[in-house]
N, C-alpha and C positions, 0 to 999 in steps of 0.2 A: 504494500500500500504506500502511496506517496502522501505528501502533506495534505492534499485536497481530499483524501479519503478514497481515491480511485486506485485500482490495482494497476501496477506497472508491469509491462511485459518486455521481454527482450525482442527487439526487432532485428537484431543482428544474428544471422544464422551462420555466417562465415566471415572470416577476415581475409583481406587481400594483402599479400605479403610483398612489400617493395623494399628495396635496400641495396640491391645489386643492379648493375647495368642491365638495361633491357635489350642491349645489342646481342643478337644470336651468337655471334662469334665470341663475345666476352662470356656469355652464359656457358658455352661449351668449354672455354678455357677454365672458368671457375669450377665447372663440373669435373673436369680432369684433375685439377689441383686438389679439390676437396675429396674426390674419390681416392686418389693416391694417399693422401694424408689419413683418411679414415681407414683404408686398408692396412697401412703401416701400423696405425694405432691398434687395430684389432689383432694383427699378427704379433706385435710385440707383447701386448698384454696377455694374449692367449699362450704365448711361449712361456711367459713367467708363471702363469697359473698352472700350466701343465707340468713345468719343471718342478714346482713345489709339490704338486699332487703325486707325481711319479717317483721322485727321488726321496728315499727314506731319510737320507742325511739332511734334507731340508725341512724335516718335520719338527722344527723348533718354532717357538712363538714368533720370532722376528720374521721368518720366511712365511709362516702361515698368515700373519698380518699382511705381508707384502702380496701374497697370492690373492687374498681377499680384496685388497686394494686394487689389484689388477682386474679382478672380476667386476668390481664396482666401477672402474674406469670404462670398461667395455659397456656396461649398462648406461653409464652417464652419456657417453658420446652417441650411443645408439638411440637415445631418446629424441635427438634433434637432427642428426646428420642424414639419415635416410630420407626424411621428409624434405630436408633442404635440397638434397640431390635430385629428388623427384621434381621439386619446384624449378630447378634450373632447366629441366627439359620440358616443363609444362608451359602451356600458354595461359592457363587460368591463374596460376600462382596464388592459390588460396588454401585455407585450412578451415575446417568446420569449427563452429563454436565449441562443441564438445571435444573435438580433437585438439584444439588449442589449449583448453584448460587441462586436458589429460596430459599433454606434453608439458605444460607449465608445472603441473604437480610433480611428475616424475623427474623433470630436469632439476627443480629446486630440491626435491627430496634426495636424489643421488648426490647433488652438489653438497648438501648439508652432511650427508653420510661420509663424503670424502673428507670433510673437515674433521668429523669425529674420528675417522680412521687415522688421519695425520696426528691427532692428539694422542690416540691410543698407541701409535707407533713411537711417538716421542716419549711417552710414559715408559714404554718397554725399554727403549734405549737408555733412558735416565736410570731405570733400575739396574740394567746390565752394566752401566759404566760406574754409577755412583754407589751401588750396593752389590758388587759382584759376588760376594760370599752369601748374601741373603737371597740373591736372584732366584735360584731354584726353589727355595721355600716360598717365596712370594708369588712368582709367576707360575702357578700350578696350571694343570690342564683345565681345571674347573674355572679358574680366573680368566684365562685367555679365551675360553669358549664363551663365557659370559660377556667379555669385552667385545667379541665378534658379534654376538647377538645384539648387544647394545648398539654397536656401530652401525649395523645394517638397519635396525628398526627405528632409530631416533629420527632420522629425516622423514620417514614415512608417517610417523606419529605427529611430529611438529608441524608439517606443512599441510596436513589434511584439513584442519579447521580454516586456516587462512584462504586456501584455494576454494573451498566450498563457499565461504562467505563472499569472496571476490567474484565468483561465478554467479552469485545471486544478485549482484548489482545490475541496474538497468543499463543496457548498451543499445543506444539508439543511433549511433553513427558519429562520425564516419567510421567505416569499418576497415580503413587502410592502416596497416602497421608498417 
């Protein structure tokens, strides 16, 4: 309901994405550059995650955190890059209202989770360097498993309410981003 007592509705069903050159040659150049970067990001992070998964010598908290961080990075870049690549080749260059807020939620959730994982990894290194004799007693499997669960879930919990509230605001135009 708005101030006058009438119910407001969203008249925007999609957003038009602008921001890169509309020249077809430049769009293909951007597509190539971002595809190569995205592919290298996926390959590098997949290699790290697989190395940690397959090599028993890397089953220590530091490498387990690093492997999880790599998986998180894959998720983070995958929330936006495929849609961006599709828009480089598309003539409509738009995203639905629901798709935009879904992408918004996951992008900020994974970004927040990355921050938590960086803090967790810093805490792990602090313990290993400043408390080397106590490290095995403090950094137990139970603790690092709890930290991993905490790291993955915080962003999803923190950004749920703001995204739901923002998506409920009236959007009447313009719909160009």
